[in-house]
C-alpha positions as CSV (number, residue, x, y, z in Angstrom):
1,X,-32.9,5.1,5.7
2,X,-32.7,1.8,7.5
3,X,-29.3,0.8,8.8
4,X,-28.9,-2.8,7.7
5,X,-27.9,-4.2,4.3
6,X,-28.6,-7.7,5.5
7,X,-32.4,-7.3,5.6
8,X,-33.2,-4.4,3.2
9,X,-34.4,-4.3,-0.3
10,X,-31.4,-2.7,-2.0
11,X,-31.4,-0.5,-5.2
12,X,-31.5,-2.4,-8.5
13,X,-28.0,-2.8,-10.0
14,X,-26.3,-3.6,-6.7
15,X,-24.4,-6.8,-7.1
16,X,-25.2,-9.2,-4.2
17,X,-23.4,-12.4,-3.2
18,X,-24.9,-14.9,-5.6
19,X,-23.7,-17.9,-3.6
20,X,-24.7,-19.8,-0.4
21,X,-22.6,-18.0,2.3
22,X,-23.2,-20.9,4.8
23,X,-20.7,-23.0,2.8
24,X,-17.9,-20.6,3.7
25,X,-15.5,-21.5,6.6
26,X,-13.1,-19.2,8.4
27,X,-10.0,-20.6,6.6
28,X,-8.3,-17.2,6.6
29,X,-7.8,-15.1,9.7
30,X,-7.1,-11.6,8.7
31,X,-5.5,-9.0,11.0
32,X,-6.4,-5.4,10.1
33,X,-10.0,-4.9,8.8
34,X,-9.1,-1.6,7.2
35,X,-10.3,0.2,4.0
36,X,-7.7,-1.4,1.7
37,X,-8.4,-5.0,2.8
38,X,-12.1,-4.5,2.4
39,X,-11.7,-3.2,-1.2
40,X,-8.9,-5.7,-2.1
41,X,-8.4,-9.2,-0.7
42,X,-11.9,-9.7,0.7
43,X,-13.3,-8.6,-2.6
44,X,-11.1,-11.1,-4.6
45,X,-12.3,-13.9,-2.2
46,X,-16.0,-12.8,-2.7
47,X,-15.5,-13.1,-6.5
48,X,-13.9,-16.5,-6.2
49,X,-17.0,-17.7,-4.3
50,X,-19.2,-16.2,-7.0
51,X,-17.4,-18.1,-9.7
52,X,-16.6,-21.4,-8.0
53,X,-17.8,-23.6,-5.1
54,X,-15.0,-22.2,-3.0
55,X,-15.4,-22.5,0.8
56,X,-12.7,-20.0,1.7
57,X,-14.0,-17.3,4.0
58,X,-12.5,-14.8,6.4
59,X,-12.5,-14.2,10.2
60,X,-11.7,-10.5,10.5
61,X,-9.7,-9.2,13.5
62,X,-8.8,-5.7,14.5
63,X,-6.1,-5.8,17.2
64,X,-5.9,-2.0,17.8
65,X,-9.0,0.3,17.7
66,X,-11.7,-0.3,15.2
67,X,-14.0,-1.8,17.8
68,X,-17.0,0.1,16.4
69,X,-16.3,-1.1,12.9
70,X,-16.3,-4.8,14.1
71,X,-19.6,-4.1,16.0
72,X,-21.2,-2.6,12.9
73,X,-20.0,-5.4,10.7
74,X,-21.6,-8.0,13.1
75,X,-24.9,-6.0,13.1
76,X,-25.2,-6.4,9.3
77,X,-24.3,-10.2,9.2
78,X,-20.7,-9.4,8.1
79,X,-21.9,-7.9,4.8
80,X,-20.5,-4.6,3.6
81,X,-20.3,-2.6,0.4
82,X,-17.5,-1.7,-2.1
83,X,-18.3,1.1,-4.6
84,X,-15.9,1.0,-7.5
85,X,-15.9,4.6,-8.9
86,X,-14.9,4.9,-12.5
87,X,-14.7,8.0,-14.7
88,X,-17.9,6.8,-16.6
89,X,-19.8,4.7,-14.0
90,X,-20.0,3.3,-10.5
91,X,-20.2,-0.4,-9.7
92,X,-21.7,-1.3,-6.3
93,X,-20.9,-4.7,-4.8
94,X,-22.1,-6.2,-1.5
95,X,-19.2,-8.4,-0.3
96,X,-20.1,-11.7,1.4
97,X,-16.7,-13.4,2.0
98,X,-16.5,-12.5,5.7
99,X,-18.0,-15.2,8.0
100,X,-17.0,-13.9,11.4
101,X,-15.1,-11.3,13.3
102,X,-13.2,-10.9,16.6
103,X,-11.8,-8.1,18.7
104,X,-9.6,-8.6,21.8
105,X,-11.6,-5.8,23.5
106,X,-14.8,-7.8,23.6
107,X,-13.7,-11.3,22.9
108,X,-10.3,-11.4,24.8
109,X,-6.9,-12.3,23.5
110,X,-7.4,-16.0,24.0
111,X,-10.3,-16.2,21.6
112,X,-8.2,-14.6,18.9
113,X,-5.3,-17.0,19.5
114,X,-7.7,-20.0,19.7
115,X,-9.3,-19.0,16.4
116,X,-5.9,-18.9,14.6
117,X,-5.1,-22.3,16.1
118,X,-8.3,-24.0,14.7
119,X,-7.5,-26.9,12.3
120,X,-9.2,-25.4,9.3
121,X,-7.2,-22.1,9.4
122,X,-4.7,-22.3,6.5
123,X,-3.6,-18.6,6.2
124,X,-3.2,-15.7,8.6
125,X,-3.0,-12.6,6.4
126,X,-2.2,-9.0,7.4
127,X,-2.7,-5.4,6.5
128,X,-1.2,-3.8,9.6
129,X,0.9,-1.0,8.0
130,X,4.7,-0.8,8.3
131,X,4.8,-0.1,12.0
132,X,2.8,-3.3,12.7
133,X,5.9,-5.4,12.0
134,X,7.8,-3.8,15.0
135,X,11.0,-3.7,12.8
136,X,13.7,-1.1,13.1
137,X,13.6,0.8,9.7
138,X,17.4,1.2,9.7
139,X,18.3,-2.5,10.1
140,X,15.1,-4.3,9.1
141,X,15.6,-6.4,12.3
142,X,13.1,-6.7,15.1
143,X,13.0,-3.6,17.3
144,X,13.6,-5.2,20.8
145,X,13.0,-1.8,22.4
146,X,9.5,-1.5,20.9
147,X,6.9,-1.3,23.8
148,X,4.7,-3.9,22.2
149,X,7.5,-6.4,21.7
150,X,8.7,-5.9,25.3
151,X,5.2,-6.4,26.7
152,X,4.6,-9.6,24.6
153,X,7.9,-11.2,25.5
154,X,7.1,-10.6,29.2
155,X,3.5,-11.9,28.8
156,X,3.2,-14.1,25.7
157,X,-0.3,-15.5,26.4
158,X,-1.9,-12.0,26.4
159,X,-0.2,-10.5,23.3
160,X,-0.7,-7.0,22.0
161,X,1.3,-7.1,18.7
162,X,0.4,-9.1,15.5
163,X,3.8,-10.9,15.9
164,X,2.8,-11.9,19.5
165,X,-0.6,-13.4,18.3
166,X,0.9,-15.2,15.4
167,X,3.7,-16.8,17.4
168,X,1.4,-17.8,20.2
169,X,-1.0,-19.4,17.8
170,X,1.8,-21.3,16.0
171,X,3.0,-22.5,19.4
172,X,-0.4,-24.0,20.1
173,X,-0.6,-25.6,16.7
174,X,2.8,-27.2,17.2
175,X,1.8,-28.6,20.7
176,X,-1.5,-30.0,19.2
177,X,0.2,-31.6,16.2
178,X,-1.6,-29.4,13.7
179,X,-0.2,-28.2,10.3
180,X,1.1,-24.7,10.6
181,X,-0.6,-21.9,8.6
182,X,0.9,-19.6,6.0
183,X,1.7,-16.1,7.1
184,X,0.8,-13.7,4.3
185,X,1.5,-9.9,4.4
186,X,-0.6,-7.8,2.1
187,X,1.0,-4.5,3.2
188,X,2.5,-2.0,0.8
189,X,6.0,-2.8,2.0
190,X,8.8,-4.0,-0.3
191,X,9.4,-7.8,0.0
192,X,6.7,-7.8,2.7
193,X,6.9,-11.6,3.2
194,X,10.6,-11.3,4.0
195,X,10.0,-8.5,6.4
196,X,7.2,-10.5,8.2
197,X,9.4,-13.6,8.4
198,X,12.5,-11.8,9.8
199,X,10.4,-10.1,12.6
200,X,8.4,-13.2,13.5
201,X,11.4,-15.6,13.6
202,X,13.4,-13.2,15.7
203,X,10.5,-12.7,18.1
204,X,9.9,-16.4,18.3
205,X,13.6,-17.2,19.0
206,X,13.7,-14.7,21.9
207,X,10.7,-16.5,23.4
208,X,11.7,-20.1,22.7
209,X,14.6,-21.1,20.5
210,X,13.1,-24.5,19.5
211,X,9.8,-22.9,18.6
212,X,11.7,-20.4,16.4
213,X,13.5,-23.3,14.7
214,X,10.1,-25.1,14.1
215,X,8.6,-22.0,12.5
216,X,11.6,-21.5,10.2
217,X,11.3,-25.1,9.0
218,X,7.5,-25.3,8.6
219,X,5.9,-21.9,8.0
220,X,5.9,-20.1,4.7
221,X,5.8,-16.3,4.2
222,X,4.9,-15.5,0.6
223,X,5.6,-12.0,-0.7
224,X,2.7,-10.1,-2.3
225,X,2.3,-7.0,-4.4
226,X,-1.0,-5.2,-4.0
227,X,-2.3,-2.2,-5.9
228,X,-5.6,-0.3,-5.8
229,X,-6.3,3.3,-4.9
230,X,-8.6,3.2,-1.9
231,X,-9.0,6.7,-0.3
232,X,-10.0,6.7,3.4
233,X,-13.8,6.8,3.8
234,X,-15.2,10.2,4.6
235,X,-18.8,11.3,5.6
236,X,-19.2,12.3,2.0
237,X,-18.1,8.8,0.8
238,X,-20.6,7.1,3.2
239,X,-23.4,9.4,2.1
240,X,-22.7,8.6,-1.5
241,X,-22.7,4.9,-0.8
242,X,-26.0,5.1,1.1
243,X,-27.5,6.8,-2.0
244,X,-26.1,4.2,-4.4
245,X,-27.1,1.3,-2.1
246,X,-30.6,2.3,-0.8
247,X,-29.6,2.1,2.9
248,X,-26.7,3.1,5.2
249,X,-23.6,1.1,5.4
250,X,-21.0,2.3,8.0
251,X,-18.6,-0.3,6.8
252,X,-18.8,0.7,3.1
253,X,-15.7,1.8,1.2
254,X,-15.1,3.5,-2.3
255,X,-12.2,2.8,-4.6
256,X,-11.0,2.9,-8.2
257,X,-12.1,0.1,-10.6
258,X,-8.5,-1.0,-11.2
259,X,-7.0,-3.7,-8.9
260,X,-3.9,-5.9,-9.0
261,X,-2.6,-8.6,-6.8
262,X,0.7,-10.5,-7.5
263,X,1.4,-13.4,-5.1
264,X,4.4,-15.6,-4.6
265,X,3.0,-19.1,-4.8
266,X,4.4,-20.5,-1.6
267,X,1.6,-21.8,0.7
268,X,2.2,-24.6,3.3
269,X,-1.5,-25.5,3.9
270,X,-3.3,-24.8,0.6
271,X,-4.7,-21.5,-0.8
272,X,-7.7,-20.1,-2.6
273,X,-7.6,-20.0,-6.4
274,X,-7.5,-16.2,-6.4
275,X,-6.3,-16.3,-10.0
276,X,-9.9,-17.1,-10.9
277,X,-10.7,-13.5,-9.7
278,X,-7.7,-12.0,-11.5
279,X,-4.8,-12.4,-9.1
280,X,-1.5,-13.6,-10.5
281,X,0.6,-16.4,-8.8
282,X,4.3,-16.0,-9.6
283,X,7.7,-17.5,-8.5
284,X,9.2,-14.0,-7.7
285,X,7.3,-10.9,-6.8
286,X,10.3,-8.5,-6.8
287,X,10.2,-7.4,-10.5
288,X,6.5,-6.5,-10.1
289,X,7.2,-4.5,-7.0
290,X,10.0,-2.6,-8.8
291,X,7.6,-2.0,-11.7
292,X,5.0,-0.5,-9.4
293,X,7.5,1.6,-7.4
294,X,9.2,3.1,-10.4
295,X,6.4,3.5,-12.9
296,X,3.3,4.2,-10.7
297,X,4.8,5.6,-7.5
298,X,7.7,7.4,-9.3
299,X,5.4,9.2,-11.7
300,X,2.9,9.9,-8.9
301,X,5.8,11.7,-7.0
302,X,6.7,13.6,-10.2
303,X,3.0,14.8,-10.6
304,X,2.7,15.5,-6.9
305,X,5.6,18.0,-6.6
306,X,5.3,19.6,-10.0
307,X,1.5,19.5,-9.9
308,X,1.3,21.2,-6.5
309,X,3.8,23.9,-7.6
310,X,1.8,24.3,-10.8
311,X,-1.4,25.0,-8.8
312,X,-3.1,21.6,-9.2
313,X,-4.8,20.3,-6.1
314,X,-5.5,16.7,-7.4
315,X,-3.6,14.2,-9.5
316,X,-6.6,14.1,-11.9
317,X,-6.3,17.9,-12.3
318,X,-2.7,17.6,-13.6
319,X,-4.0,15.2,-16.2
320,X,-6.1,18.0,-17.7
321,X,-2.8,19.7,-18.7
322,X,-1.4,18.2,-21.9
323,X,2.2,19.0,-20.8
324,X,1.9,17.0,-17.5
325,X,0.0,14.1,-19.1
326,X,2.7,13.7,-21.8
327,X,5.6,14.2,-19.3
328,X,4.2,11.6,-16.9
329,X,3.9,9.1,-19.7
330,X,7.5,9.8,-20.9
331,X,8.7,9.6,-17.2
332,X,7.3,6.1,-17.2
333,X,8.4,4.9,-20.6
334,X,11.7,6.7,-21.1
335,X,13.0,7.1,-17.5
336,X,11.6,4.2,-15.6
337,X,10.6,1.3,-17.9
338,X,14.2,0.9,-19.4
339,X,15.6,0.4,-15.9
340,X,13.3,-2.6,-15.1
341,X,14.1,-6.3,-15.6
342,X,10.7,-7.9,-16.1
343,X,9.6,-11.4,-17.0
344,X,9.2,-12.0,-20.7
345,X,5.9,-10.9,-22.2
346,X,5.3,-8.0,-19.7
347,X,3.8,-5.1,-21.7
348,X,5.1,-2.0,-20.0
349,X,3.6,0.4,-22.5
350,X,0.1,-1.0,-21.8
351,X,0.8,-0.7,-18.1
352,X,1.9,3.0,-18.5
353,X,-1.3,3.8,-20.5
354,X,-3.4,2.1,-17.8
355,X,-1.7,4.2,-15.2
356,X,-2.4,7.4,-17.1
357,X,-6.1,6.4,-17.3
358,X,-6.1,5.7,-13.5
359,X,-4.5,9.1,-12.8
360,X,-7.1,10.8,-15.0
361,X,-10.1,9.3,-13.1
362,X,-11.9,12.5,-11.7
363,X,-14.0,10.5,-9.3
364,X,-11.0,9.9,-7.0
365,X,-9.9,13.0,-5.2
366,X,-6.2,12.1,-4.7
367,X,-4.5,15.2,-3.4
368,X,-1.1,16.2,-4.8
369,X,-0.2,17.5,-1.3
370,X,-1.0,14.1,0.2
371,X,1.2,12.2,-2.2
372,X,4.0,14.8,-1.7
373,X,4.4,13.8,2.0
374,X,7.5,12.0,3.2
375,X,9.5,12.6,0.0
376,X,12.8,11.9,1.8
377,X,11.6,8.3,2.4
378,X,10.1,7.8,-1.0
379,X,12.6,9.3,-3.5
380,X,15.3,6.6,-2.9
381,X,13.0,3.7,-3.8
382,X,11.1,5.5,-6.5
383,X,14.0,7.1,-8.4
384,X,17.4,5.9,-7.0
385,X,17.6,2.6,-8.9
386,X,16.6,4.1,-12.3
387,X,18.9,7.1,-11.8
388,X,21.8,4.6,-11.2
389,X,20.8,2.7,-14.4
390,X,20.8,5.9,-16.6
391,X,24.2,6.9,-15.2
392,X,25.7,3.5,-16.1
393,X,24.1,3.5,-19.5
394,X,24.9,7.2,-20.3
395,X,21.2,7.7,-21.2
396,X,18.8,10.7,-20.7
397,X,17.4,11.1,-17.2
398,X,15.9,14.6,-17.5
399,X,12.5,13.5,-16.2
400,X,14.1,12.1,-13.0
401,X,16.2,15.3,-12.6
402,X,13.1,17.4,-13.0
403,X,11.1,15.3,-10.4
404,X,14.0,15.7,-7.9
405,X,14.3,19.5,-8.6
406,X,10.5,19.7,-8.1
407,X,10.9,18.0,-4.7
408,X,13.7,20.5,-3.8
409,X,11.6,23.5,-4.8
410,X,8.6,22.0,-2.8
411,X,10.5,21.5,0.4
412,X,11.6,25.1,0.4
413,X,8.1,25.5,1.9
414,X,6.8,28.3,-0.3
415,X,4.8,28.0,-3.5
416,X,5.1,30.0,-6.7
417,X,2.6,32.6,-5.4
418,X,4.5,33.1,-2.2
419,X,2.1,31.0,-0.1
420,X,3.4,28.7,2.6
421,X,3.5,25.0,1.9
422,X,2.8,22.7,4.8
423,X,5.7,20.2,4.2
424,X,5.3,16.9,6.1
425,X,8.4,14.8,6.2
426,X,10.4,13.0,8.9
427,X,13.5,15.0,7.8
428,X,11.7,18.3,7.5
429,X,14.0,20.1,10.0
430,X,17.2,19.1,8.2
431,X,15.7,20.0,4.8
432,X,14.3,23.3,6.0
433,X,17.6,24.4,7.5
434,X,19.4,23.8,4.2
435,X,16.7,25.6,2.2
436,X,16.7,28.6,4.6
437,X,20.5,28.9,4.2
438,X,20.3,29.1,0.4
439,X,16.9,30.6,-0.3
440,X,15.4,30.0,-3.7
441,X,18.8,29.7,-5.3
442,X,20.4,27.0,-7.4
443,X,23.2,26.7,-4.8
444,X,20.6,24.6,-2.8
445,X,20.9,21.7,-5.3
446,X,24.3,20.3,-4.3
447,X,23.6,21.0,-0.6
448,X,20.4,18.8,-0.7
449,X,22.0,16.2,-3.0
450,X,24.7,15.8,-0.3
451,X,22.1,14.5,2.3
452,X,23.3,10.9,2.3
453,X,20.2,9.5,3.9
454,X,18.4,10.3,0.7
455,X,21.1,10.3,-2.0
456,X,24.0,7.9,-1.7
457,X,27.3,9.7,-2.6
458,X,27.6,7.8,-6.0
459,X,24.4,9.6,-7.0
460,X,24.4,12.8,-4.9
461,X,28.0,13.8,-5.7
462,X,27.9,12.8,-9.3
463,X,28.6,15.9,-11.5
464,X,26.1,14.8,-14.1
465,X,23.3,14.5,-11.5
466,X,24.2,17.9,-9.9
467,X,24.3,19.5,-13.4
468,X,20.9,18.0,-14.6
469,X,19.1,18.8,-11.3
470,X,20.5,22.3,-11.2
471,X,19.3,23.0,-14.8
472,X,15.8,21.8,-13.9
473,X,15.8,23.8,-10.6
474,X,16.8,27.0,-12.3
475,X,14.0,26.5,-14.9
476,X,11.5,26.1,-12.0
477,X,12.8,29.4,-10.5
478,X,12.8,31.3,-13.9
479,X,9.8,29.8,-15.7
480,X,7.7,28.0,-13.1
481,X,6.5,24.4,-12.9
482,X,4.0,24.4,-15.8
483,X,6.5,25.8,-18.3
484,X,9.3,23.5,-17.0
485,X,7.1,20.4,-17.4
486,X,5.9,21.5,-20.9
487,X,9.5,21.9,-22.0
488,X,10.2,18.3,-21.2
């Protein structure tokens, strides 16, 4: 097969950019040309160009690693493929919204800063993962001991961190009398715009108090909520994309058909009409984040622990079991939905049915083991708020109790057949020590509930919580995961 989608006759049925790409300008500089961004924001922008005469295009930047990906992207005229894999069919799209790309390794830091300082740039967006914000997880404030932060404060014109690049570019814009750009985080971080703003302002003030003040007065940091399942590309994925496309594409990515993007409408220098491609502009993103965290992520965790214990390798496998399918839907509608405060007209039942369909998609091999990772960090956000709600209301929270009991049984490190479970969690040593002291005995429940980093005392020491989780845990020991889930 030839190696270039820019000059090859592709298979029929592949959707090509049906617009003149020369009209696009690099009005958005994006940091982090990873799998998720390729299948999400760049795809929305491509669809906007298909449907309107939009001139919004991307300059893609990888700050750390990913040199080869940028080289490959350039070799194919900045085109790449997204394969949307549904239960029934695949849709293959060639994305044309990227106009140019930069990497400090070959282009130098100055070229990246200068690009961000160009007058037409209106947005700098990011998918840099949680650690890219250089924030201390405990306080949410800038981590001044972070090696990148120290290096950038000492040598601001040759930055390493995303914060360093953004602040340096804003400094140039201010000196040149240009409008600032909007900084838009697209990371899966709660209130991501506020996290970005806090880190950037603190960094800027340490460098230059007046600059920090100017950024606070003039730059906007909208929050966003992003949702699409995009597994990392494997050799198998790329081979499948080559087959569907009719040539190789080392930049190609596969994902589910569903996508969602909710954006706080707060842009200082204009924005694309992404709503034309299905995004939603709102005044407040927080309710949508809570909806996703509790209904999607919370039921994902429920299925991950109880599914793994029940012998299911993938989320879609759990959906072949009527008990799990029904329990996951009830978890969403009876345990999570009542705890949410959503804008009028939000149809939570339709959202729950859509989630069940997404979980059922057999084309996406989403491992229960993978979703079960880092439970100590996820349970507070996914279940803590709704647990508190049910205690205040005096309502039934048995689905939440069963999910927490499933996590406790999982972190014991041995499955129902006596095989070892590879438990990955930042608190694994603390958890393992407690589990080893108690063995597979219901006495482990109050001991794990007393870990305050996961369960605040008003939840972990509440007799109703201890009682409900103990009942579910005992059922897992006596009857196993499948029977326990079926009994719900």
